C-alpha positions in Angstrom: -41.7 -6.4 8.8 -39.8 -6.1 12.1 -36.2 -5.1 12.0 -33.4 -6.7 14.3 -31.4 -3.6 15.9 -28.0 -4.7 16.9 -27.2 -3.8 20.2 -25.0 -0.6 20.8 -22.4 -2.6 22.6 -21.8 -4.8 19.5 -22.0 -1.6 17.1 -19.4 -0.3 19.6 -17.2 -3.3 19.1 -17.5 -3.4 15.8 -16.2 0.4 15.0 -13.5 -0.1 16.9 -12.5 -3.5 15.3 -12.6 -1.5 12.1 -10.7 1.5 13.5 -7.9 -0.9 14.8 -7.7 -3.0 11.3 -7.7 0.2 9.7 -4.6 1.4 11.9 -3.0 -1.7 11.2 -3.8 -1.5 7.1 -1.8 2.1 7.5 1.0 1.0 9.5 1.8 -1.6 7.0 1.0 0.6 3.6 2.2 4.3 5.1 4.2 3.6 7.9 3.7 5.1 11.4 4.5 8.7 10.2 2.4 8.2 7.5 -0.5 6.9 9.7 -3.0 9.9 11.3 -6.3 9.5 12.7 -7.9 11.4 10.0 -7.1 8.5 7.6 -7.7 5.7 9.8 -11.5 7.0 10.3 -11.8 7.5 6.6 -10.1 4.2 6.2 -12.3 2.6 8.7 -15.5 4.3 7.2 -16.0 6.1 11.1 -16.9 9.5 11.4 -14.0 11.8 12.5 -16.2 12.7 15.9 -16.7 8.7 16.7 -13.0 8.2 16.1 -11.8 10.7 18.5 -14.6 9.8 21.4 -13.0 6.4 21.5 -9.2 7.3 20.6 -8.6 10.8 21.2 -5.0 11.1 19.9 -3.0 9.3 17.6 -1.0 7.4 20.2 -4.3 6.1 22.3 -5.1 4.8 19.1 -1.6 3.2 17.9 -1.3 2.1 21.8 -4.9 0.2 21.2 -3.6 -1.1 18.1 -0.4 -2.6 19.5 -2.7 -4.5 21.8 -5.2 -5.5 18.7 -1.8 -6.6 17.2 -0.6 -8.4 19.2 -3.6 -10.9 20.1 -3.6 -11.3 16.4 0.0 -12.2 16.1 -0.6 -14.5 18.4 -3.7 -15.9 16.9 -2.4 -16.3 13.5 0.9 -18.2 14.5 -1.3 -20.3 16.8 -3.6 -21.3 14.1 -0.7 -21.9 11.6 0.7 -24.1 14.6 -2.4 -25.9 15.0 -1.7 -26.9 11.1 1.6 -28.2 10.9 2.6 -31.8 9.2 3.2 -34.6 11.7 6.4 -36.2 10.7 10.1 -36.3 9.2 9.5 -32.9 7.5 7.5 -31.2 11.0 11.4 -29.5 11.7 11.2 -27.7 8.3 7.6 -27.0 8.2 7.8 -25.4 11.9 11.0 -23.1 10.6 9.0 -22.3 7.2 5.8 -21.4 9.1 7.9 -19.1 11.6 9.4 -17.8 8.6 6.0 -16.8 6.9 4.9 -15.1 10.4 7.6 -13.0 10.4 7.4 -12.0 6.8 3.7 -10.9 7.1 1.9 -7.7 6.7 1.1 -8.2 10.4 4.8 -8.0 11.3 5.7 -5.5 9.1 3.0 -3.2 11.5 4.7 -4.3 14.7 8.3 -3.2 13.0 6.5 -0.1 12.3 5.6 0.5 15.7 9.1 -0.8 17.1 10.9 1.8 15.3 8.6 4.7 16.4 8.9 3.7 20.0 12.3 3.6 20.0 12.1 7.7 20.5 8.5 7.8 21.7 8.3 6.9 25.2 4.8 7.0 25.3 4.3 4.2 22.5 7.4 2.7 24.2 5.8 2.1 27.8 2.9 0.1 25.7 4.7 -1.5 23.2 7.8 -3.2 25.3 5.6 -5.4 27.4 3.2 -6.3 24.8 6.4 -7.6 22.6 8.0 -9.4 25.6 4.3 -11.0 25.9 4.7 -11.7 22.4 8.4 -13.0 22.3 7.6 -15.8 25.1 4.3 -16.9 23.5 6.6 -17.4 20.0 9.6 -19.2 22.1 6.9 -21.4 23.9 5.0 -22.3 21.0 7.7 -23.0 19.0 10.0 -25.2 21.6 6.1 -27.1 21.5 5.4 -27.3 17.6 9.3 -28.6 17.5 8.7 -30.7 20.2 12.0 -29.4 21.5 13.4 -30.5 25.2 15.0 -27.3 26.8 16.9 -29.1 29.8 18.9 -30.3 27.2 22.1 -27.8 27.0 22.1 -25.2 24.3 18.5 -26.3 23.0 16.8 -23.3 24.6 19.6 -21.1 22.4 18.7 -23.2 19.3 14.9 -22.1 19.7 16.1 -18.7 20.3 18.5 -18.8 17.6 15.7 -19.7 15.2 13.5 -16.9 16.2 16.1 -14.2 15.8 16.8 -15.7 12.3 13.5 -15.3 11.3 12.8 -11.9 12.9 15.8 -10.8 11.0 15.0 -12.3 7.4 11.6 -10.6 7.8 13.3 -7.7 8.5 15.2 -7.7 5.3 12.0 -8.7 3.2 10.5 -5.0 4.2 13.2 -3.4 1.9 13.3 -6.1 -0.7 11.5 -9.2 -2.2 13.9 -11.9 -1.0 12.0 -15.1 -0.7 14.0 -17.3 -2.6 17.2 -16.8 -0.6 15.0 -16.8 2.4 13.8 -19.9 1.5 17.0 -21.7 1.1 18.8 -19.8 4.0 15.5 -21.9 6.5 15.7 -24.9 4.7 19.5 -25.7 5.8 18.8 -24.1 8.9 16.2 -26.5 9.5 18.4 -29.1 8.4 20.7 -28.3 11.3 17.9 -27.7 13.5 16.8 -31.1 13.3 20.2 -33.1 13.5 20.6 -30.5 16.5 17.5 -31.7 17.9 17.6 -35.2 17.2 21.0 -36.2 18.6 
């Protein structure tokens, strides 16, 4: 019986992915302050030495997790956008999709990094450009999903107001479960948005 050995590069990639996923999970569960490299290596099932080899400091690990999180947020949003229905209820579906995305655990992890980056220059240097990229991509995807014509006066601002609204509601959901209120607000905003985009 011959066993197939997984190439070193594949094992390294898999281990790094486990470390980054564990970091994101811990950011959601314990926040930035409660996330340590020891907890990450334990959660990932990776030896402390192997974790330190790839990410010598907490900031190295968190900066890599920021990049990983950015890719994950973009992929999740793109996947949700691809599944949107066509037709009359599309605007409501787009707004609900954004509301779900910005109240997800992935958003909560990103929020932890925003708050930590506010007072940590090294982390801010990593987080700020990635968040700008995420913001531009979310805006672009929202415009496409809504079929919005940004050459019309006020449309760009409506799209940005939509994104600001769902971010704010996502922030509120980290403190209390206000999903019923969030659904009502998003339903009303979708109606306003639909009227504005079609007139």
